[in-house]
The first five atom37 places (N, CA, C, CB, O) and aatype in JSON, in Angstrom:
{
  "aatype": [12, 9, 0, 10, 10, 14, 19, 0, 10, 15, 18, 16, 3, 19, 3, 3, 2, 9, 3, 13, 2, 11, 10, 9, 8, 16, 14, 5, 10, 11, 3, 10, 9, 10, 4, 10, 10, 3, 11, 5, 14, 4, 15, 16, 5, 12, 19, 11, 18, 1, 0, 8, 0, 0, 6, 0, 9, 3, 2, 0, 4, 0, 2, 4, 12, 19, 10, 5, 11, 5, 8, 13, 17, 16, 19, 10, 8, 0, 10, 6, 16, 19, 18, 14, 3, 10, 19, 1, 5, 19, 1, 3, 11, 18, 3, 14, 6, 7, 1, 8, 13, 0, 1, 10, 6, 7, 6, 9, 0, 5, 18],
  "atom_mask": [
    [1, 1, 1, 1, 1],
    [1, 1, 1, 1, 1],
    [1, 1, 1, 1, 1],
    [1, 1, 1, 1, 1],
    [1, 1, 1, 1, 1],
    [1, 1, 1, 1, 1],
    [1, 1, 1, 1, 1],
    [1, 1, 1, 1, 1],
    [1, 1, 1, 1, 1],
    [1, 1, 1, 1, 1],
    [1, 1, 1, 1, 1],
    [1, 1, 1, 1, 1],
    [1, 1, 1, 1, 1],
    [1, 1, 1, 1, 1],
    [1, 1, 1, 1, 1],
    [1, 1, 1, 1, 1],
    [1, 1, 1, 1, 1],
    [1, 1, 1, 1, 1],
    [1, 1, 1, 1, 1],
    [1, 1, 1, 1, 1],
    [1, 1, 1, 1, 1],
    [1, 1, 1, 1, 1],
    [1, 1, 1, 1, 1],
    [1, 1, 1, 1, 1],
    [1, 1, 1, 1, 1],
    [1, 1, 1, 1, 1],
    [1, 1, 1, 1, 1],
    [1, 1, 1, 1, 1],
    [1, 1, 1, 1, 1],
    [1, 1, 1, 1, 1],
    [1, 1, 1, 1, 1],
    [1, 1, 1, 1, 1],
    [1, 1, 1, 1, 1],
    [1, 1, 1, 1, 1],
    [1, 1, 1, 1, 1],
    [1, 1, 1, 1, 1],
    [1, 1, 1, 1, 1],
    [1, 1, 1, 1, 1],
    [1, 1, 1, 1, 1],
    [1, 1, 1, 1, 1],
    [1, 1, 1, 1, 1],
    [1, 1, 1, 1, 1],
    [1, 1, 1, 1, 1],
    [1, 1, 1, 1, 1],
    [1, 1, 1, 1, 1],
    [1, 1, 1, 1, 1],
    [1, 1, 1, 1, 1],
    [1, 1, 1, 1, 1],
    [1, 1, 1, 1, 1],
    [1, 1, 1, 1, 1],
    [1, 1, 1, 1, 1],
    [1, 1, 1, 1, 1],
    [1, 1, 1, 1, 1],
    [1, 1, 1, 1, 1],
    [1, 1, 1, 1, 1],
    [1, 1, 1, 1, 1],
    [1, 1, 1, 1, 1],
    [1, 1, 1, 1, 1],
    [1, 1, 1, 1, 1],
    [1, 1, 1, 1, 1],
    [1, 1, 1, 1, 1],
    [1, 1, 1, 1, 1],
    [1, 1, 1, 1, 1],
    [1, 1, 1, 1, 1],
    [1, 1, 1, 1, 1],
    [1, 1, 1, 1, 1],
    [1, 1, 1, 1, 1],
    [1, 1, 1, 1, 1],
    [1, 1, 1, 1, 1],
    [1, 1, 1, 1, 1],
    [1, 1, 1, 1, 1],
    [1, 1, 1, 1, 1],
    [1, 1, 1, 1, 1],
    [1, 1, 1, 1, 1],
    [1, 1, 1, 1, 1],
    [1, 1, 1, 1, 1],
    [1, 1, 1, 1, 1],
    [1, 1, 1, 1, 1],
    [1, 1, 1, 1, 1],
    [1, 1, 1, 1, 1],
    [1, 1, 1, 1, 1],
    [1, 1, 1, 1, 1],
    [1, 1, 1, 1, 1],
    [1, 1, 1, 1, 1],
    [1, 1, 1, 1, 1],
    [1, 1, 1, 1, 1],
    [1, 1, 1, 1, 1],
    [1, 1, 1, 1, 1],
    [1, 1, 1, 1, 1],
    [1, 1, 1, 1, 1],
    [1, 1, 1, 1, 1],
    [1, 1, 1, 1, 1],
    [1, 1, 1, 1, 1],
    [1, 1, 1, 1, 1],
    [1, 1, 1, 1, 1],
    [1, 1, 1, 1, 1],
    [1, 1, 1, 1, 1],
    [1, 1, 1, 0, 1],
    [1, 1, 1, 1, 1],
    [1, 1, 1, 1, 1],
    [1, 1, 1, 1, 1],
    [1, 1, 1, 1, 1],
    [1, 1, 1, 1, 1],
    [1, 1, 1, 1, 1],
    [1, 1, 1, 1, 1],
    [1, 1, 1, 0, 1],
    [1, 1, 1, 1, 1],
    [1, 1, 1, 1, 1],
    [1, 1, 1, 1, 1],
    [1, 1, 1, 1, 1],
    [1, 1, 1, 1, 1]
  ],
  "atom_positions": [
    [[55.26, 90.35, 66.88], [55.31, 89.09, 66.16], [56.4, 89.11, 65.1], [53.97, 88.79, 65.53], [57.14, 88.14, 64.98]],
    [[56.52, 90.19, 64.33], [57.54, 90.28, 63.29], [58.93, 90.24, 63.91], [57.35, 91.57, 62.47], [59.85, 89.7, 63.3]],
    [[59.11, 90.8, 65.09], [60.41, 90.79, 65.75], [60.88, 89.38, 66.07], [60.36, 91.6, 67.02], [62.08, 89.14, 66.18]],
    [[59.97, 88.45, 66.22], [60.32, 87.07, 66.52], [60.68, 86.27, 65.28], [59.17, 86.4, 67.23], [61.23, 85.17, 65.4]],
    [[60.4, 86.79, 64.11], [60.64, 86.05, 62.87], [62.08, 85.6, 62.7], [60.25, 86.89, 61.7], [62.29, 84.43, 62.37]],
    [[63.1, 86.44, 62.91], [64.47, 85.96, 62.75], [64.8, 84.79, 63.68], [65.44, 87.08, 63.0], [65.51, 83.87, 63.28]],
    [[64.3, 84.82, 64.89], [64.56, 83.71, 65.81], [63.82, 82.47, 65.35], [64.15, 84.08, 67.24], [64.36, 81.37, 65.41]],
    [[62.6, 82.63, 64.89], [61.82, 81.48, 64.44], [62.46, 80.82, 63.23], [60.4, 81.91, 64.1], [62.37, 79.6, 63.07]],
    [[63.12, 81.61, 62.37], [63.73, 81.06, 61.18], [65.15, 80.57, 61.43], [63.73, 82.09, 60.08], [65.71, 79.85, 60.59]],
    [[65.75, 80.92, 62.55], [67.13, 80.55, 62.82], [67.21, 79.13, 63.34], [67.77, 81.52, 63.82], [66.21, 78.5, 63.68]],
    [[68.43, 78.64, 63.39], [68.68, 77.27, 63.86], [68.86, 77.32, 65.38], [69.93, 76.63, 63.16], [69.99, 77.44, 65.87]],
    [[67.77, 77.22, 66.09], [67.81, 77.38, 67.55], [68.16, 76.07, 68.26], [66.47, 77.89, 68.05], [68.34, 76.07, 69.48]],
    [[68.25, 74.97, 67.52], [68.55, 73.7, 68.16], [70.04, 73.36, 68.18], [67.8, 72.6, 67.47], [70.42, 72.3, 68.67]],
    [[70.89, 74.24, 67.65], [72.32, 73.99, 67.66], [72.97, 74.71, 68.84], [72.97, 74.43, 66.34], [72.43, 75.69, 69.35]],
    [[74.11, 74.21, 69.25], [74.82, 74.79, 70.39], [75.73, 75.91, 69.9], [75.64, 73.71, 71.15], [76.79, 75.64, 69.34]],
    [[75.33, 77.13, 70.1], [76.12, 78.28, 69.66], [77.22, 78.63, 70.64], [75.22, 79.48, 69.45], [77.94, 79.61, 70.44]],
    [[77.37, 77.85, 71.7], [78.39, 78.12, 72.69], [79.69, 77.36, 72.43], [77.88, 77.78, 74.06], [80.63, 77.45, 73.22]],
    [[79.76, 76.62, 71.33], [80.99, 75.93, 70.97], [82.03, 76.98, 70.6], [80.77, 74.92, 69.78], [81.73, 77.94, 69.88]],
    [[83.24, 76.82, 71.09], [84.31, 77.76, 70.79], [84.98, 77.33, 69.48], [85.36, 77.83, 71.96], [85.96, 76.6, 69.49]],
    [[84.42, 77.8, 68.36], [84.94, 77.4, 67.06], [86.33, 77.96, 66.8], [83.99, 77.84, 65.97], [87.1, 77.36, 66.05]],
    [[86.67, 79.1, 67.39], [88.03, 79.63, 67.24], [89.05, 78.68, 67.87], [88.14, 81.03, 67.88], [90.17, 78.58, 67.39]],
    [[88.66, 78.0, 68.92], [89.54, 77.01, 69.55], [89.48, 75.69, 68.76], [89.12, 76.77, 71.02], [90.51, 75.06, 68.53]],
    [[88.3, 75.29, 68.35], [88.1, 74.02, 67.66], [88.95, 73.93, 66.39], [86.63, 73.83, 67.31], [89.45, 72.85, 66.06]],
    [[89.11, 75.03, 65.67], [89.83, 74.97, 64.39], [91.32, 74.68, 64.56], [89.65, 76.27, 63.64], [92.01, 74.4, 63.58]],
    [[91.81, 74.73, 65.79], [93.21, 74.44, 66.05], [93.41, 73.07, 66.7], [93.81, 75.52, 66.94], [94.45, 72.81, 67.3]],
    [[92.41, 72.22, 66.58], [92.46, 70.89, 67.18], [92.13, 69.83, 66.13], [91.48, 70.79, 68.38], [91.63, 70.16, 65.06]],
    [[92.41, 68.57, 66.44], [92.02, 67.48, 65.52], [90.51, 67.39, 65.3], [92.53, 66.16, 66.05], [90.05, 66.75, 64.35]],
    [[89.74, 68.02, 66.16], [88.28, 68.01, 66.01], [87.83, 68.69, 64.72], [87.62, 68.69, 67.2], [86.73, 68.42, 64.23]],
    [[88.67, 69.55, 64.16], [88.33, 70.2, 62.9], [88.13, 69.16, 61.81], [89.43, 71.21, 62.48], [87.15, 69.21, 61.07]],
    [[89.05, 68.21, 61.72], [88.9, 67.16, 60.72], [87.71, 66.27, 61.05], [90.19, 66.31, 60.63], [86.99, 65.82, 60.15]],
    [[87.5, 66.01, 62.33], [86.34, 65.21, 62.74], [85.04, 65.86, 62.28], [86.32, 65.04, 64.27], [84.11, 65.18, 61.84]],
    [[84.99, 67.19, 62.38], [83.8, 67.93, 61.95], [83.53, 67.71, 60.47], [83.97, 69.42, 62.25], [82.39, 67.43, 60.08]],
    [[84.54, 67.84, 59.65], [84.33, 67.71, 58.21], [84.0, 66.27, 57.85], [85.56, 68.19, 57.44], [83.18, 66.03, 56.96]],
    [[84.64, 65.31, 58.51], [84.32, 63.9, 58.25], [82.89, 63.58, 58.68], [85.31, 62.98, 58.97], [82.23, 62.74, 58.07]],
    [[82.42, 64.24, 59.73], [81.03, 64.11, 60.15], [80.1, 64.62, 59.05], [80.78, 64.88, 61.47], [79.13, 63.95, 58.69]],
    [[80.4, 65.81, 58.52], [79.56, 66.38, 57.46], [79.53, 65.49, 56.22], [80.06, 67.77, 57.08], [78.54, 65.46, 55.49]],
    [[80.62, 64.77, 55.99], [80.71, 63.89, 54.83], [80.18, 62.49, 55.1], [82.15, 63.8, 54.36], [80.24, 61.62, 54.23]],
    [[79.66, 62.26, 56.31], [79.15, 60.94, 56.71], [80.24, 59.87, 56.64], [77.98, 60.53, 55.83], [79.96, 58.71, 56.36]],
    [[81.48, 60.28, 56.91], [82.6, 59.34, 56.87], [82.99, 58.85, 58.26], [83.78, 59.97, 56.2], [83.79, 57.93, 58.4]],
    [[82.42, 59.47, 59.27], [82.61, 59.01, 60.64], [81.45, 59.56, 61.47], [84.0, 59.47, 61.23], [80.79, 60.52, 61.07]],
    [[81.2, 58.94, 62.6], [80.1, 59.42, 63.44], [80.32, 60.86, 63.89], [79.93, 58.51, 64.66], [81.46, 61.32, 64.04]],
    [[79.23, 61.54, 64.11], [79.27, 62.92, 64.59], [79.16, 62.95, 66.1], [78.14, 63.76, 63.95], [78.54, 62.08, 66.72]],
    [[79.76, 63.96, 66.69], [79.54, 64.18, 68.12], [78.08, 64.59, 68.29], [80.52, 65.27, 68.7], [77.41, 64.96, 67.33]],
    [[77.61, 64.52, 69.49], [76.22, 64.91, 69.78], [75.95, 66.33, 69.32], [75.93, 64.78, 71.28], [74.89, 66.62, 68.77]],
    [[76.92, 67.23, 69.54], [76.74, 68.62, 69.15], [76.71, 68.78, 67.63], [77.85, 69.47, 69.74], [75.93, 69.57, 67.11]],
    [[77.54, 68.04, 66.92], [77.68, 68.23, 65.48], [76.56, 67.59, 64.67], [79.01, 67.68, 65.03], [76.35, 67.94, 63.51]],
    [[75.83, 66.65, 65.26], [74.71, 66.02, 64.55], [73.72, 67.09, 64.08], [73.99, 65.0, 65.47], [73.22, 67.01, 62.96]],
    [[73.45, 68.05, 64.91], [72.48, 69.1, 64.56], [73.03, 70.03, 63.49], [72.09, 69.9, 65.8], [72.28, 70.47, 62.62]],
    [[74.32, 70.33, 63.55], [74.93, 71.15, 62.5], [74.84, 70.42, 61.15], [76.41, 71.48, 62.84], [74.51, 71.03, 60.13]],
    [[75.13, 69.13, 61.16], [75.04, 68.35, 59.93], [73.61, 68.34, 59.39], [75.53, 66.91, 60.16], [73.4, 68.39, 58.18]],
    [[72.64, 68.26, 60.28], [71.24, 68.24, 59.86], [70.85, 69.51, 59.12], [70.35, 68.05, 61.07], [69.95, 69.47, 58.28]],
    [[71.5, 70.63, 59.41], [71.17, 71.9, 58.79], [72.11, 72.29, 57.64], [71.18, 72.99, 59.83], [71.87, 73.28, 56.96]],
    [[73.15, 71.52, 57.43], [74.18, 71.89, 56.46], [73.63, 72.12, 55.06], [75.25, 70.83, 56.41], [73.92, 73.14, 54.44]],
    [[72.85, 71.18, 54.55], [72.35, 71.3, 53.17], [71.49, 72.54, 53.0], [71.54, 70.05, 52.78], [71.65, 73.28, 52.03]],
    [[70.59, 72.77, 53.94], [69.73, 73.95, 53.84], [70.54, 75.25, 53.95], [68.65, 73.91, 54.94], [70.31, 76.2, 53.21]],
    [[71.5, 75.27, 54.88], [72.31, 76.48, 55.05], [73.12, 76.79, 53.79], [73.25, 76.32, 56.26], [73.29, 77.95, 53.43]],
    [[73.61, 75.77, 53.14], [74.36, 75.97, 51.89], [73.41, 76.4, 50.78], [75.13, 74.68, 51.49], [73.71, 77.32, 50.02]],
    [[72.27, 75.74, 50.67], [71.3, 76.06, 49.61], [70.79, 77.49, 49.69], [70.12, 75.11, 49.67], [70.6, 78.14, 48.66]],
    [[70.57, 78.0, 50.91], [69.97, 79.33, 51.02], [70.95, 80.38, 51.54], [68.77, 79.27, 51.94], [70.54, 81.41, 52.07]],
    [[72.25, 80.12, 51.38], [73.31, 81.06, 51.78], [73.17, 81.49, 53.23], [73.28, 82.29, 50.87], [73.37, 82.65, 53.58]],
    [[72.82, 80.54, 54.07], [72.74, 80.77, 55.52], [71.67, 81.82, 55.86], [74.1, 81.21, 56.07], [71.82, 82.55, 56.84]],
    [[70.63, 81.89, 55.07], [69.58, 82.88, 55.3], [68.89, 82.69, 56.65], [68.54, 82.81, 54.18], [68.39, 83.65, 57.23]],
    [[68.86, 81.46, 57.15], [68.21, 81.2, 58.43], [69.19, 81.21, 59.59], [67.5, 79.88, 58.38], [68.81, 80.93, 60.73]],
    [[70.44, 81.53, 59.32], [71.46, 81.57, 60.37], [71.42, 82.9, 61.12], [72.87, 81.33, 59.78], [71.18, 83.95, 60.53]],
    [[71.65, 82.83, 62.41], [71.85, 84.06, 63.19], [73.26, 84.57, 62.88], [71.64, 83.81, 64.74], [74.08, 83.83, 62.34]],
    [[73.53, 85.8, 63.22], [74.85, 86.39, 62.95], [75.96, 85.53, 63.54], [74.92, 87.82, 63.52], [76.96, 85.26, 62.87]],
    [[75.8, 85.09, 64.78], [76.81, 84.27, 65.42], [77.03, 82.97, 64.64], [76.41, 83.95, 66.86], [78.17, 82.52, 64.51]],
    [[75.97, 82.38, 64.12], [76.11, 81.15, 63.34], [76.85, 81.42, 62.04], [74.73, 80.55, 63.05], [77.63, 80.58, 61.59]],
    [[76.62, 82.57, 61.42], [77.36, 82.93, 60.21], [78.84, 83.11, 60.53], [76.79, 84.22, 59.59], [79.7, 82.7, 59.75]],
    [[79.13, 83.71, 61.67], [80.52, 83.87, 62.08], [81.18, 82.51, 62.29], [80.61, 84.71, 63.38], [82.31, 82.29, 61.85]],
    [[80.48, 81.61, 62.95], [81.02, 80.26, 63.16], [81.25, 79.55, 61.83], [80.06, 79.44, 64.05], [82.29, 78.93, 61.63]],
    [[80.29, 79.64, 60.94], [80.38, 78.98, 59.64], [81.62, 79.5, 58.9], [79.09, 79.22, 58.8], [82.39, 78.71, 58.35]],
    [[81.81, 80.82, 58.88], [82.96, 81.42, 58.19], [84.28, 80.98, 58.84], [82.84, 82.95, 58.2], [85.23, 80.64, 58.13]],
    [[84.34, 81.0, 60.15], [85.55, 80.6, 60.87], [85.95, 79.19, 60.5], [85.34, 80.71, 62.38], [87.11, 78.92, 60.17]],
    [[85.0, 78.28, 60.54], [85.29, 76.87, 60.25], [85.6, 76.69, 58.77], [84.1, 75.98, 60.65], [86.57, 76.01, 58.43]],
    [[84.82, 77.26, 57.89], [85.04, 77.09, 56.45], [86.41, 77.63, 56.04], [83.94, 77.79, 55.65], [87.13, 76.98, 55.29]],
    [[86.75, 78.81, 56.54], [88.05, 79.41, 56.2], [89.2, 78.52, 56.68], [88.18, 80.83, 56.82], [90.17, 78.31, 55.95]],
    [[89.1, 78.0, 57.89], [90.13, 77.11, 58.43], [90.21, 75.82, 57.63], [89.85, 76.79, 59.9], [91.3, 75.34, 57.32]],
    [[89.07, 75.26, 57.29], [89.05, 74.02, 56.51], [89.67, 74.21, 55.14], [87.62, 73.5, 56.37], [90.42, 73.35, 54.66]],
    [[89.38, 75.33, 54.5], [89.95, 75.58, 53.17], [91.47, 75.7, 53.24], [89.35, 76.86, 52.57], [92.16, 75.36, 52.28]],
    [[91.98, 76.16, 54.36], [93.42, 76.3, 54.53], [94.08, 74.97, 54.85], [93.72, 77.31, 55.63], [95.12, 74.63, 54.29]],
    [[93.46, 74.2, 55.75], [94.08, 72.98, 56.26], [93.68, 71.73, 55.47], [93.72, 72.8, 57.71], [94.51, 70.85, 55.24]],
    [[92.44, 71.65, 55.06], [91.92, 70.45, 54.4], [91.17, 70.8, 53.11], [90.98, 69.68, 55.34], [89.98, 70.51, 53.0]],
    [[91.83, 71.41, 52.14], [91.12, 71.84, 50.93], [90.45, 70.69, 50.17], [92.07, 72.55, 50.01], [89.4, 70.89, 49.57]],
    [[91.05, 69.51, 50.19], [90.44, 68.38, 49.49], [89.13, 67.96, 50.16], [91.4, 67.21, 49.45], [88.17, 67.59, 49.47]],
    [[89.09, 68.02, 51.47], [87.86, 67.67, 52.17], [86.77, 68.73, 51.93], [88.12, 67.51, 53.68], [85.59, 68.4, 51.85]],
    [[87.17, 69.97, 51.82], [86.2, 71.03, 51.51], [85.61, 70.79, 50.13], [86.85, 72.44, 51.59], [84.41, 70.97, 49.92]],
    [[86.45, 70.37, 49.18], [85.95, 70.05, 47.84], [84.91, 68.93, 47.93], [87.12, 69.63, 46.91], [83.9, 68.96, 47.23]],
    [[85.17, 67.95, 48.78], [84.22, 66.85, 48.95], [82.9, 67.34, 49.55], [84.82, 65.76, 49.83], [81.83, 66.87, 49.17]],
    [[82.98, 68.28, 50.47], [81.76, 68.86, 51.05], [80.99, 69.61, 49.97], [82.1, 69.82, 52.23], [79.77, 69.49, 49.86]],
    [[81.71, 70.38, 49.16], [81.07, 71.09, 48.05], [80.39, 70.1, 47.11], [82.11, 71.93, 47.26], [79.24, 70.31, 46.71]],
    [[81.08, 69.03, 46.78], [80.52, 68.03, 45.87], [79.27, 67.37, 46.46], [81.56, 66.97, 45.55], [78.31, 67.09, 45.74]],
    [[79.3, 67.13, 47.76], [78.15, 66.47, 48.4], [76.95, 67.4, 48.55], [78.56, 65.95, 49.77], [75.83, 67.03, 48.21]],
    [[77.19, 68.62, 49.04], [76.09, 69.52, 49.38], [75.72, 70.5, 48.27], [76.44, 70.28, 50.62], [74.66, 71.12, 48.32]],
    [[76.58, 70.64, 47.28], [76.31, 71.56, 46.16], [76.9, 70.97, 44.88], [76.9, 72.98, 46.45], [77.79, 71.56, 44.27]],
    [[76.4, 69.81, 44.47], [77.0, 69.09, 43.34], [76.95, 69.87, 42.02], [76.3, 67.78, 43.15], [77.78, 69.64, 41.14]],
    [[76.02, 70.77, 41.87], [75.92, 71.55, 40.63], [76.69, 72.87, 40.73], [74.45, 71.83, 40.29], [76.75, 73.62, 39.76]],
    [[77.28, 73.15, 41.89], [78.08, 74.35, 42.06], [77.31, 75.65, 41.97], [0.0, 0.0, 0.0], [77.83, 76.66, 41.52]],
    [[76.06, 75.63, 42.41], [75.21, 76.82, 42.3], [75.12, 77.64, 43.58], [73.84, 76.42, 41.88], [74.74, 78.81, 43.53]],
    [[75.44, 77.06, 44.72], [75.13, 77.72, 45.99], [76.34, 78.13, 46.82], [74.28, 76.84, 46.8], [76.25, 79.11, 47.57]],
    [[77.43, 77.43, 46.71], [78.55, 77.65, 47.64], [79.15, 79.05, 47.52], [79.63, 76.63, 47.39], [79.48, 79.67, 48.54]],
    [[79.3, 79.55, 46.31], [79.88, 80.89, 46.14], [79.01, 81.95, 46.8], [80.06, 81.21, 44.64], [79.51, 82.88, 47.43]],
    [[77.7, 81.81, 46.65], [76.78, 82.76, 47.28], [76.87, 82.66, 48.81], [75.33, 82.51, 46.81], [76.84, 83.67, 49.51]],
    [[76.96, 81.43, 49.31], [77.12, 81.22, 50.75], [78.39, 81.9, 51.24], [77.15, 79.72, 51.07], [78.35, 82.63, 52.24]],
    [[79.5, 81.67, 50.57], [80.76, 82.27, 50.99], [80.68, 83.8, 50.98], [81.91, 81.8, 50.08], [81.19, 84.46, 51.88]],
    [[80.05, 84.35, 49.98], [79.88, 85.79, 49.92], [79.06, 86.32, 51.09], [0.0, 0.0, 0.0], [79.35, 87.39, 51.62]],
    [[78.05, 85.59, 51.48], [77.2, 86.0, 52.59], [77.92, 85.91, 53.92], [75.95, 85.14, 52.64], [77.87, 86.85, 54.72]],
    [[78.59, 84.81, 54.18], [79.2, 84.64, 55.5], [80.56, 85.32, 55.63], [79.35, 83.16, 55.81], [81.03, 85.55, 56.75]],
    [[81.21, 85.65, 54.53], [82.52, 86.3, 54.59], [82.46, 87.68, 55.24], [83.11, 86.43, 53.2], [83.47, 88.17, 55.76]],
    [[81.32, 88.29, 55.22], [81.19, 89.62, 55.81], [81.11, 89.57, 57.34], [79.97, 90.32, 55.26], [81.05, 90.61, 57.99]],
    [[81.11, 88.37, 57.89], [81.04, 88.23, 59.34], [82.37, 87.76, 59.84], [79.92, 87.26, 59.76], [82.55, 87.57, 61.04]]
  ]
}
């Protein structure tokens, strides 16, 4: 039963088969961030990621599987390089008091 706990706490409803290494080199990267900011509709796949974004930021991705942490880091790092202003907007929306994002980055950077 304890062995199942990480799976039970993880985000099992998201598609972990998305090639985020490929996505970050396409216009879909901006679409993803605009989806998170509710500035444009989300793709079917990204709706579920958006649904978990606030919790993942609040708890430093504690419920994320390793692969999800890797995806989060890949996308966040690319966004900070290409769209730093949009990343600031995500920070403002999901962590307006600036208490959680640094801890999240520290957690996912190791992946």
